[in-house]
DSSP file (Angstrom, degrees, kcal/mol; ACC not computed):
  #  RESIDUE AA STRUCTURE BP1 BP2  ACC     N-H-->O    O-->H-N    N-H-->O    O-->H-N    TCO  KAPPA ALPHA  PHI   PSI    X-CA   Y-CA   Z-CA
    1    1 A X              0   0    0      0, 0.0     2,-0.3     0, 0.0     0, 0.0   0.000 360.0 360.0 360.0 134.1    4.0    3.4  -17.6
    2    2 A X        -     0   0    0      1,-0.1     2,-0.3     0, 0.0     0, 0.0  -0.591 360.0-121.6 -76.7 130.5    3.2    6.9  -16.2
    3    3 A X        -     0   0    0     -2,-0.3     2,-0.2     1,-0.1    -1,-0.1  -0.566  23.9-133.7 -76.6 131.8    4.1    7.2  -12.6
    4    4 A X        -     0   0    0     -2,-0.3    51,-0.1     1,-0.1     2,-0.1  -0.532  27.1-100.0 -81.3 149.7    1.1    8.1  -10.4
    5    5 A X        -     0   0    0     49,-0.3    -1,-0.1    -2,-0.2    49,-0.0  -0.428  48.8-100.7 -64.1 144.8    1.5   10.8   -7.7
    6    6 A X        -     0   0    0      1,-0.1     2,-0.3    -2,-0.1    -1,-0.1  -0.279  33.7-114.7 -66.2 152.4    2.0    9.4   -4.3
    7    7 A X        -     0   0    0     70,-0.1    -1,-0.1    -3,-0.1     2,-0.0  -0.691  26.9-124.4 -86.1 140.9   -0.9    9.2   -1.8
    8    8 A X     >  -     0   0    0     -2,-0.3     4,-2.6     1,-0.1     5,-0.2  -0.256  33.9 -97.7 -71.8 170.8   -0.8   11.2    1.3
    9    9 A X  H  > S+     0   0    0      1,-0.2     4,-1.8     2,-0.2     5,-0.1   0.921 126.4  44.8 -57.4 -46.1   -1.1    9.5    4.7
   10   10 A X  H  > S+     0   0    0      2,-0.2     4,-1.9     1,-0.2    -1,-0.2   0.894 112.5  50.6 -68.0 -40.2   -4.8   10.4    4.9
   11   11 A X  H  > S+     0   0    0      1,-0.2     4,-2.7     2,-0.2    -1,-0.2   0.893 108.5  53.4 -63.3 -38.5   -5.5    9.4    1.3
   12   12 A X  H  X S+     0   0    0     -4,-2.6     4,-2.6     2,-0.2    -1,-0.2   0.891 105.8  53.7 -63.5 -39.5   -3.7    6.1    2.0
   13   13 A X  H  X S+     0   0    0     -4,-1.8     4,-1.7     2,-0.2    -1,-0.2   0.924 112.1  44.0 -59.4 -44.6   -6.0    5.5    4.9
   14   14 A X  H  X S+     0   0    0     -4,-1.9     4,-2.2     2,-0.2    -2,-0.2   0.899 111.9  52.6 -68.8 -41.2   -9.1    6.0    2.7
   15   15 A X  H  X S+     0   0    0     -4,-2.7     4,-2.4     1,-0.2    -2,-0.2   0.904 106.8  53.7 -60.9 -41.1   -7.6    3.8   -0.1
   16   16 A X  H  X S+     0   0    0     -4,-2.6     4,-2.4     1,-0.2    -1,-0.2   0.908 108.8  49.0 -60.1 -41.9   -7.0    1.0    2.4
   17   17 A X  H  X S+     0   0    0     -4,-1.7     4,-2.9     2,-0.2     5,-0.3   0.898 109.0  52.7 -64.1 -39.5  -10.7    1.2    3.4
   18   18 A X  H  X S+     0   0    0     -4,-2.2     4,-1.6     1,-0.2    52,-0.3   0.900 111.7  45.7 -63.6 -40.7  -11.7    1.1   -0.2
   19   19 A X  H  < S+     0   0    0     -4,-2.4    -1,-0.2     2,-0.2    -2,-0.2   0.897 115.1  49.6 -65.3 -40.0   -9.6   -2.0   -0.8
   20   20 A X  H  < S+     0   0    0     -4,-2.4    -2,-0.2    -5,-0.2    -3,-0.2   0.924 123.2  25.9 -68.3 -47.2  -11.0   -3.6    2.4
   21   21 A X  H  < S-     0   0    0     -4,-2.9    -1,-0.2     1,-0.3    -2,-0.2   0.578 100.6-139.1 -98.9  -9.2  -14.7   -3.0    1.9
   22   22 A X     <  +     0   0    0     -4,-1.6    -1,-0.3    -5,-0.3    46,-0.1  -0.364  63.8   8.5  84.0-166.7  -14.7   -2.9   -1.9
   23   23 A X  S    S+     0   0    0     -4,-0.1     2,-0.3    -2,-0.1    46,-0.2  -0.197  82.4 165.3 -50.9 133.6  -16.8   -0.6   -4.0
   24   24 A X  E     -A   68   0A   0     44,-2.4    44,-3.2     4,-0.0     2,-0.1  -0.984  36.2-117.5-152.6 157.3  -18.4    2.0   -1.7
   25   25 A X  E  >  -A   67   0A   0     -2,-0.3     4,-2.1    42,-0.2     5,-0.2  -0.442  40.1-104.7 -86.7 168.4  -20.1    5.3   -1.4
   26   26 A X  H  > S+     0   0    0     40,-0.5     4,-3.0     1,-0.2     5,-0.2   0.910 123.3  54.6 -58.4 -42.6  -18.7    8.3    0.4
   27   27 A X  H  > S+     0   0    0      1,-0.2     4,-2.6     2,-0.2    -1,-0.2   0.909 106.8  49.4 -60.5 -43.4  -21.2    7.6    3.1
   28   28 A X  H  > S+     0   0    0      2,-0.2     4,-1.8     1,-0.2    -1,-0.2   0.907 114.0  45.0 -64.6 -41.4  -20.0    4.0    3.6
   29   29 A X  H  X S+     0   0    0     -4,-2.1     4,-2.5     2,-0.2    -2,-0.2   0.921 112.3  52.8 -66.5 -43.1  -16.3    5.1    3.7
   30   30 A X  H  X S+     0   0    0     -4,-3.0     4,-2.5     1,-0.2    -2,-0.2   0.916 107.9  50.8 -58.2 -45.0  -17.2    7.9    6.1
   31   31 A X  H  X S+     0   0    0     -4,-2.6     4,-0.5     1,-0.2    -1,-0.2   0.886 110.2  50.0 -61.6 -39.5  -19.0    5.5    8.4
   32   32 A X  H >< S+     0   0    0     -4,-1.8     3,-1.0     1,-0.2     4,-0.4   0.923 111.5  47.7 -65.3 -44.1  -16.0    3.2    8.5
   33   33 A X  H >X S+     0   0    0     -4,-2.5     3,-1.8     1,-0.2     4,-1.7   0.915 106.7  57.8 -61.7 -42.6  -13.6    6.1    9.3
   34   34 A X  H 3< S+     0   0    0     -4,-2.5    -1,-0.2     1,-0.3    -2,-0.2   0.594  89.1  74.4 -69.1  -9.9  -16.0    7.3   12.1
   35   35 A X  T << S+     0   0    0     -3,-1.0    -1,-0.3    -4,-0.5    -2,-0.2   0.783 113.7  23.2 -68.5 -26.1  -15.7    3.9   13.8
   36   36 A X  T <4 S-     0   0    0     -3,-1.8     2,-0.3    -4,-0.4    -2,-0.2   0.631 134.6  -3.0-114.5 -20.1  -12.2    4.9   14.9
   37   37 A X  S  < S-     0   0    0     -4,-1.7    -1,-0.3     2,-0.0     2,-0.2  -0.987  77.6 -84.6-164.2 163.6  -12.2    8.7   14.8
   38   38 A X        +     0   0    0     -2,-0.3     2,-0.3    -3,-0.1    -3,-0.0  -0.544  48.4 171.7 -74.4 140.3  -14.3   11.8   14.0
   39   39 A X        -     0   0    0     -2,-0.2     2,-0.3    -9,-0.1    -5,-0.1  -0.990  33.2-117.3-150.9 144.1  -14.2   12.8   10.4
   40   40 A X     >  -     0   0    0     -2,-0.3     4,-1.9     1,-0.1     3,-0.3  -0.645  19.8-135.3 -81.8 135.2  -16.0   15.3    8.3
   41   41 A X  H  > S+     0   0    0     -2,-0.3     4,-2.3     1,-0.2     5,-0.2   0.905 106.1  52.1 -55.5 -45.4  -18.1   13.9    5.4
   42   42 A X  H  > S+     0   0    0      1,-0.2     4,-2.2     2,-0.2    -1,-0.2   0.839 106.2  54.5 -64.1 -32.9  -16.8   16.5    3.0
   43   43 A X  H  > S+     0   0    0     -3,-0.3     4,-2.5     2,-0.2    -1,-0.2   0.918 108.5  47.9 -66.8 -43.2  -13.2   15.7    3.9
   44   44 A X  H  X S+     0   0    0     -4,-1.9     4,-2.5     1,-0.2    -2,-0.2   0.909 111.0  52.0 -62.3 -41.9  -13.7   12.0    3.1
   45   45 A X  H  X S+     0   0    0     -4,-2.3     4,-2.2     1,-0.2    -2,-0.2   0.910 109.4  49.6 -60.3 -43.2  -15.4   13.0   -0.2
   46   46 A X  H  X S+     0   0    0     -4,-2.2     4,-2.4     2,-0.2    -2,-0.2   0.919 109.8  50.8 -62.3 -44.8  -12.4   15.2   -1.0
   47   47 A X  H  X S+     0   0    0     -4,-2.5     4,-2.7     1,-0.2    -2,-0.2   0.917 109.8  50.1 -60.6 -43.6  -10.0   12.4   -0.3
   48   48 A X  H  X S+     0   0    0     -4,-2.5     4,-2.1     1,-0.2    -1,-0.2   0.903 110.6  49.6 -62.3 -40.8  -11.9   10.0   -2.5
   49   49 A X  H  X S+     0   0    0     -4,-2.2     4,-2.7     2,-0.2    -1,-0.2   0.902 111.9  48.7 -64.1 -40.3  -11.9   12.5   -5.4
   50   50 A X  H  X S+     0   0    0     -4,-2.4     4,-2.1     2,-0.2    -2,-0.2   0.925 109.6  51.4 -64.3 -44.4   -8.1   13.0   -4.9
   51   51 A X  H  <>S+     0   0    0     -4,-2.7     5,-2.4     1,-0.2     6,-0.8   0.900 113.2  46.3 -59.4 -40.8   -7.5    9.3   -4.9
   52   52 A X  H ><5S+     0   0    0     -4,-2.1     3,-1.5     4,-0.2    -2,-0.2   0.925 110.7  51.1 -67.4 -44.5   -9.5    9.0   -8.1
   53   53 A X  H 3<5S+     0   0    0     -4,-2.7    -2,-0.2     1,-0.3    -1,-0.2   0.793 107.3  54.5 -65.8 -26.3   -7.7   12.0   -9.8
   54   54 A X  T 3<5S-     0   0    0     -4,-2.1    -1,-0.3    -5,-0.2   -49,-0.3   0.529 121.0-109.6 -83.6  -6.1   -4.4   10.4   -8.9
   55   55 A X  T < 5S+     0   0    0     -3,-1.5    -3,-0.2    -4,-0.3    -2,-0.1   0.581  90.3 110.1  94.2  10.5   -5.5    7.2  -10.7
   56   56 A X  S   <S+     0   0    0     -5,-2.4    15,-2.9    -6,-0.2    16,-1.3   0.575  81.5  24.5 -94.0 -10.7   -5.9    4.9   -7.7
   57   57 A X  E     -B   70   0A   0     -6,-0.8     2,-0.3    13,-0.3    13,-0.2  -0.956  61.6-151.4-146.5 162.9   -9.7    4.7   -7.9
   58   58 A X  E     -B   69   0A   0     11,-2.8    11,-2.9    -2,-0.3     2,-0.3  -0.872  13.0-159.4-127.8 165.3  -12.6    5.0  -10.3
   59   59 A X  E     -B   68   0A   0     -2,-0.3     2,-0.3     9,-0.2     9,-0.2  -0.987   7.5-173.5-144.6 156.6  -16.1    6.1   -9.7
   60   60 A X  E     -B   67   0A   0      7,-1.8     7,-2.9    -2,-0.3     2,-0.4  -0.991  28.5-112.5-146.0 151.8  -19.5    5.7  -11.4
   61   61 A X  E     -B   66   0A   0     -2,-0.3     2,-0.5     5,-0.2     5,-0.2  -0.701  21.8-172.8 -86.0 133.6  -22.9    7.1  -10.8
   62   62 A X  E >  S-B   65   0A   0      3,-3.3     3,-1.7    -2,-0.4     2,-0.5  -0.902  74.0 -48.5-123.0  98.6  -25.6    4.8   -9.7
   63   63 A X  T 3  S-     0   0    0     -2,-0.5    -2,-0.0     1,-0.2     0, 0.0  -0.659 122.3 -27.0  70.2-122.5  -28.7    6.9   -9.8
   64   64 A X  T 3  S+     0   0    0     -2,-0.5     2,-0.4    -3,-0.1    -1,-0.2   0.315 122.3  93.7-103.4   7.3  -27.6   10.0   -7.8
   65   65 A X  E <   - B   0  62A   0     -3,-1.7    -3,-3.3   -40,-0.0     2,-0.5  -0.861  67.8-139.5-107.3 132.9  -25.0    8.2   -5.8
   66   66 A X  E     - B   0  61A   0     -2,-0.4     2,-0.5    -5,-0.2   -40,-0.5  -0.778  14.7-157.9 -90.6 128.8  -21.3    8.0   -6.7
   67   67 A X  E     -AB  25  60A   0     -7,-2.9    -7,-1.8    -2,-0.5     2,-0.4  -0.931   5.8-153.6-109.1 124.3  -19.7    4.6   -6.1
   68   68 A X  E     -AB  24  59A   0    -44,-3.2   -44,-2.4    -2,-0.5     2,-0.3  -0.794  12.4-175.7 -99.4 140.0  -15.9    4.5   -5.8
   69   69 A X  E     - B   0  58A   0    -11,-2.9   -11,-2.8    -2,-0.4     2,-0.1  -0.982  32.2-104.8-132.6 145.1  -13.9    1.4   -6.6
   70   70 A X  E     - B   0  57A   0     -2,-0.3   -13,-0.3   -52,-0.3     3,-0.1  -0.453  27.7-174.9 -65.9 138.4  -10.2    0.7   -6.2
   71   71 A X        +     0   0    0    -15,-2.9     2,-0.4     1,-0.2   -14,-0.2   0.632  69.6  51.8-105.3 -23.9   -8.3    0.8   -9.6
   72   72 A X  S    S-     0   0    0    -16,-1.3    -1,-0.2     2,-0.0     2,-0.1  -0.928  86.6-117.4-118.7 138.9   -5.0   -0.3   -8.2
   73   73 A X    >>  -     0   0    0     -2,-0.4     4,-1.8     1,-0.1     3,-0.5  -0.423  24.4-119.9 -72.3 148.8   -4.2   -3.3   -6.1
   74   74 A X  H 3> S+     0   0    0      1,-0.2     4,-2.9     2,-0.2     5,-0.2   0.889 112.6  58.0 -55.4 -41.5   -2.8   -2.8   -2.6
   75   75 A X  H 3> S+     0   0    0      1,-0.2     4,-2.4     2,-0.2    -1,-0.2   0.874 105.5  50.0 -58.8 -38.7    0.3   -4.8   -3.5
   76   76 A X  H <> S+     0   0    0     -3,-0.5     4,-2.5     2,-0.2    -1,-0.2   0.922 112.4  46.2 -65.7 -45.1    1.1   -2.4   -6.3
   77   77 A X  H  X S+     0   0    0     -4,-1.8     4,-2.6     2,-0.2    -2,-0.2   0.904 112.7  50.3 -65.9 -41.6    0.7    0.7   -4.2
   78   78 A X  H  X S+     0   0    0     -4,-2.9     4,-2.9     2,-0.2     5,-0.3   0.943 111.7  48.3 -61.2 -47.6    2.7   -0.8   -1.4
   79   79 A X  H  X S+     0   0    0     -4,-2.4     4,-2.7    -5,-0.2    -2,-0.2   0.934 113.8  46.0 -58.7 -47.9    5.5   -1.7   -3.8
   80   80 A X  H  X S+     0   0    0     -4,-2.5     4,-2.0     2,-0.2    -1,-0.2   0.899 114.9  47.6 -63.3 -40.8    5.5    1.8   -5.4
   81   81 A X  H  X S+     0   0    0     -4,-2.6     4,-2.3     2,-0.2    -2,-0.2   0.918 114.7  44.6 -68.1 -44.6    5.5    3.5   -2.0
   82   82 A X  H  X S+     0   0    0     -4,-2.9     4,-2.9     2,-0.2     5,-0.2   0.908 111.9  53.0 -67.3 -41.8    8.2    1.4   -0.5
   83   83 A X  H  X S+     0   0    0     -4,-2.7     4,-2.3    -5,-0.3    -1,-0.2   0.916 110.7  47.7 -58.4 -42.9   10.4    1.7   -3.7
   84   84 A X  H  X S+     0   0    0     -4,-2.0     4,-2.7    -5,-0.2     5,-0.2   0.918 112.2  49.6 -64.0 -43.9   10.0    5.5   -3.4
   85   85 A X  H  X>S+     0   0    0     -4,-2.3     4,-3.0     2,-0.2     5,-0.5   0.929 111.5  48.2 -60.3 -47.4   10.9    5.4    0.3
   86   86 A X  H  X5S+     0   0    0     -4,-2.9     6,-2.0     1,-0.2     4,-1.8   0.903 113.6  48.0 -61.6 -41.8   14.0    3.3   -0.3
   87   87 A X  H  X5S+     0   0    0     -4,-2.3     4,-0.8     4,-0.3    -2,-0.2   0.942 117.8  39.8 -64.7 -47.6   15.1    5.6   -3.1
   88   88 A X  H  <5S+     0   0    0     -4,-2.7    -2,-0.2    -5,-0.2    -3,-0.2   0.914 128.0  28.5 -71.3 -43.8   14.6    8.8   -1.2
   89   89 A X  H  <5S+     0   0    0     -4,-3.0    -3,-0.2    -5,-0.2    -2,-0.2   0.801 133.1  27.2 -90.7 -30.1   15.9    7.7    2.2
   90   90 A X  H ><<S-     0   0    0     -4,-1.8     3,-1.9    -5,-0.5    -3,-0.2   0.196 100.3-112.8-123.1  15.7   18.5    5.0    1.4
   91   91 A X  T 3< S-     0   0    0     -4,-0.8    -4,-0.3     1,-0.3    -3,-0.1   0.792  79.5 -54.3  59.2  28.9   19.7    5.9   -2.1
   92   92 A X  T 3  S+     0   0    0     -6,-2.0     2,-0.5     1,-0.3    -1,-0.3   0.389 105.3 130.5  88.3  -3.9   18.1    2.8   -3.5
   93   93 A X    <   -     0   0    0     -3,-1.9     4,-0.4    -7,-0.4    -1,-0.3  -0.726  38.8-167.7 -87.0 127.7   19.8    0.4   -1.1
   94   94 A X  S >> S+     0   0    0     -2,-0.5     4,-2.1     1,-0.2     3,-0.6   0.814  75.0  70.3 -85.2 -31.2   17.4   -2.1    0.6
   95   95 A X  H 3> S+     0   0    0      1,-0.2     4,-2.9     2,-0.2     5,-0.3   0.881  94.0  55.4 -59.9 -40.9   19.7   -3.5    3.3
   96   96 A X  H 3> S+     0   0    0      1,-0.2     4,-2.2     2,-0.2    -1,-0.2   0.879 109.3  48.9 -59.4 -34.7   19.8   -0.2    5.4
   97   97 A X  H <> S+     0   0    0     -3,-0.6     4,-2.7    -4,-0.4    -2,-0.2   0.930 111.4  48.6 -67.3 -45.1   15.9   -0.3    5.5
   98   98 A X  H  X S+     0   0    0     -4,-2.1     4,-2.3     1,-0.2     5,-0.2   0.935 113.4  47.2 -60.5 -46.7   15.9   -4.0    6.6
   99   99 A X  H  X S+     0   0    0     -4,-2.9     4,-3.1     1,-0.2     5,-0.3   0.917 111.8  51.0 -60.8 -44.0   18.5   -3.3    9.3
  100  100 A X  H  X>S+     0   0    0     -4,-2.2     4,-2.9    -5,-0.3     5,-0.6   0.937 110.2  48.8 -59.4 -47.9   16.6   -0.2   10.5
  101  101 A X  H  X5S+     0   0    0     -4,-2.7     4,-1.5     1,-0.2     5,-0.5   0.910 116.6  41.9 -61.1 -43.0   13.3   -2.1   10.7
  102  102 A X  H  X5S+     0   0    0     -4,-2.3     4,-0.9    -5,-0.2    -2,-0.2   0.930 121.0  40.2 -71.3 -45.1   14.8   -5.0   12.7
  103  103 A X  H  <5S+     0   0    0     -4,-3.1    -2,-0.2    -5,-0.2    -3,-0.2   0.872 126.6  31.6 -74.4 -36.9   17.0   -2.9   15.0
  104  104 A X  H  <5S+     0   0    0     -4,-2.9    -3,-0.2    -5,-0.3    -2,-0.2   0.819 129.2  32.9 -92.5 -33.7   14.5   -0.1   15.6
  105  105 A X  H  <<S-     0   0    0     -4,-1.5    -3,-0.2    -5,-0.6    -2,-0.1   0.638 101.9-134.6 -99.5 -16.8   11.1   -1.8   15.5
  106  106 A X     <  -     0   0    0     -4,-0.9     2,-0.3    -5,-0.5    -1,-0.1  -0.005   9.2-118.6  82.3 167.1   12.2   -5.2   16.8
  107  107 A X        -     0   0    0     -4,-0.1     2,-0.1    -5,-0.0    -1,-0.1  -0.982  15.4-130.3-150.1 133.5   11.4   -8.7   15.6
  108  108 A X     >  -     0   0    0     -2,-0.3     4,-2.0     1,-0.1     3,-0.2  -0.384  29.5-110.3 -80.2 159.0    9.5  -11.6   17.2
  109  109 A X  H  > S+     0   0    0      1,-0.2     4,-2.1     2,-0.2     5,-0.2   0.894 120.2  52.5 -56.9 -42.1   10.9  -15.1   17.3
  110  110 A X  H  > S+     0   0    0      1,-0.2     4,-2.0     2,-0.2    -1,-0.2   0.863 108.8  50.4 -64.3 -34.1    8.2  -16.3   14.9
  111  111 A X  H  > S+     0   0    0      2,-0.2     4,-2.6    -3,-0.2    -1,-0.2   0.837 105.9  55.6 -72.4 -32.3    9.2  -13.5   12.5
  112  112 A X  H  X S+     0   0    0     -4,-2.0     4,-2.6     2,-0.2    -2,-0.2   0.926 108.7  48.2 -63.9 -43.5   12.9  -14.5   12.8
  113  113 A X  H  X S+     0   0    0     -4,-2.1     4,-2.4     2,-0.2    -2,-0.2   0.913 111.7  49.4 -61.5 -42.4   11.9  -18.0   11.7
  114  114 A X  H  X S+     0   0    0     -4,-2.0     4,-2.0     1,-0.2    -2,-0.2   0.899 110.9  50.2 -63.4 -40.3    9.9  -16.6    8.8
  115  115 A X  H  X S+     0   0    0     -4,-2.6     4,-2.7     2,-0.2    -2,-0.2   0.901 109.0  51.9 -64.2 -41.9   12.9  -14.4    7.8
  116  116 A X  H  X S+     0   0    0     -4,-2.6     4,-2.9     1,-0.2    -2,-0.2   0.921 109.2  50.2 -60.0 -44.3   15.2  -17.5    7.9
  117  117 A X  H  X S+     0   0    0     -4,-2.4     4,-2.4     2,-0.2    -1,-0.2   0.899 110.8  49.6 -61.4 -40.6   12.8  -19.4    5.6
  118  118 A X  H  X S+     0   0    0     -4,-2.0     4,-2.5     2,-0.2    -2,-0.2   0.936 112.2  46.9 -63.4 -46.9   12.7  -16.4    3.2
  119  119 A X  H  X S+     0   0    0     -4,-2.7     4,-2.6     1,-0.2    -2,-0.2   0.919 112.3  50.8 -62.2 -43.7   16.6  -16.2    3.2
  120  120 A X  H  X S+     0   0    0     -4,-2.9     4,-2.5     1,-0.2    -1,-0.2   0.921 111.2  48.2 -59.0 -44.6   16.8  -20.0    2.6
  121  121 A X  H  X S+     0   0    0     -4,-2.4     4,-2.4     1,-0.2    -2,-0.2   0.908 111.5  49.7 -63.8 -42.1   14.3  -19.8   -0.3
  122  122 A X  H  X S+     0   0    0     -4,-2.5     4,-2.5     2,-0.2    -1,-0.2   0.906 111.0  49.7 -63.6 -41.2   16.2  -16.9   -1.8
  123  123 A X  H  X S+     0   0    0     -4,-2.6     4,-2.6     2,-0.2    -2,-0.2   0.916 110.6  49.8 -63.6 -42.9   19.5  -18.8   -1.5
  124  124 A X  H  X S+     0   0    0     -4,-2.5     4,-2.3     1,-0.2    -2,-0.2   0.929 112.1  47.8 -61.1 -44.4   18.0  -21.9   -3.1
  125  125 A X  H  X S+     0   0    0     -4,-2.4     4,-2.0     1,-0.2    -2,-0.2   0.900 112.7  48.6 -63.7 -40.8   16.6  -19.8   -6.0
  126  126 A X  H  X S+     0   0    0     -4,-2.5     4,-1.9     2,-0.2    -2,-0.2   0.897 111.9  49.3 -65.7 -40.3   20.0  -18.1   -6.5
  127  127 A X  H  X S+     0   0    0     -4,-2.6     4,-1.3     2,-0.2    -2,-0.2   0.874 110.4  50.6 -67.6 -37.3   21.9  -21.4   -6.4
  128  128 A X  H  < S+     0   0    0     -4,-2.3     4,-0.4     1,-0.2    -1,-0.2   0.907 112.4  47.0 -65.6 -40.8   19.5  -22.9   -9.0
  129  129 A X  H >< S+     0   0    0     -4,-2.0     3,-0.8     1,-0.2    -2,-0.2   0.834 106.2  58.8 -68.9 -32.9   20.0  -19.9  -11.3
  130  130 A X  H >< S+     0   0    0     -4,-1.9     3,-1.1     1,-0.2    -1,-0.2   0.841 100.6  55.9 -67.0 -33.4   23.7  -20.0  -10.9
  131  131 A X  T 3< S+     0   0    0     -4,-1.3     3,-0.4     1,-0.2    -1,-0.2   0.648 101.5  59.0 -73.3 -14.8   23.9  -23.6  -12.3
  132  132 A X  T <  S+     0   0    0     -3,-0.8    -1,-0.2    -4,-0.4    -2,-0.2   0.391  81.8  84.9 -95.4   3.9   22.1  -22.5  -15.4
  133  133 A X    <         0   0    0     -3,-1.1    -1,-0.2     1,-0.2    -2,-0.1   0.662 360.0 360.0 -81.1 -15.3   24.7  -19.9  -16.5
  134  134 A X              0   0    0     -3,-0.4    -1,-0.2    -4,-0.2    -2,-0.1   0.498 360.0 360.0 -80.0 360.0   27.1  -22.3  -18.3
């Protein structure tokens, strides 16, 4: 599989909106962006074209209006982005990232419980797999 170029911070913002609202015109995306901050219509149009050229979206003409649709699922983009971050900042090691997030960003009690459940599930899965090796 050919690796897609990473999305910039601004492109990621626009891609998130495209995932959130579904197929949309430049105007619809522009209106969503303008709910939280000022943005130039042409800039939004440029970001959508870049997202499409990088392979994260497609577009089609409906009359004289171009409709953009997400081509890649959010989960895929998140995985690729996080994998790239882990590789570049932590040499491919995930534990330093986990420690950083917990120590620097903090963690709520409910999230600690969720983390415990995840660790328990991973341990159960590892133990089940270990018994099948013989």
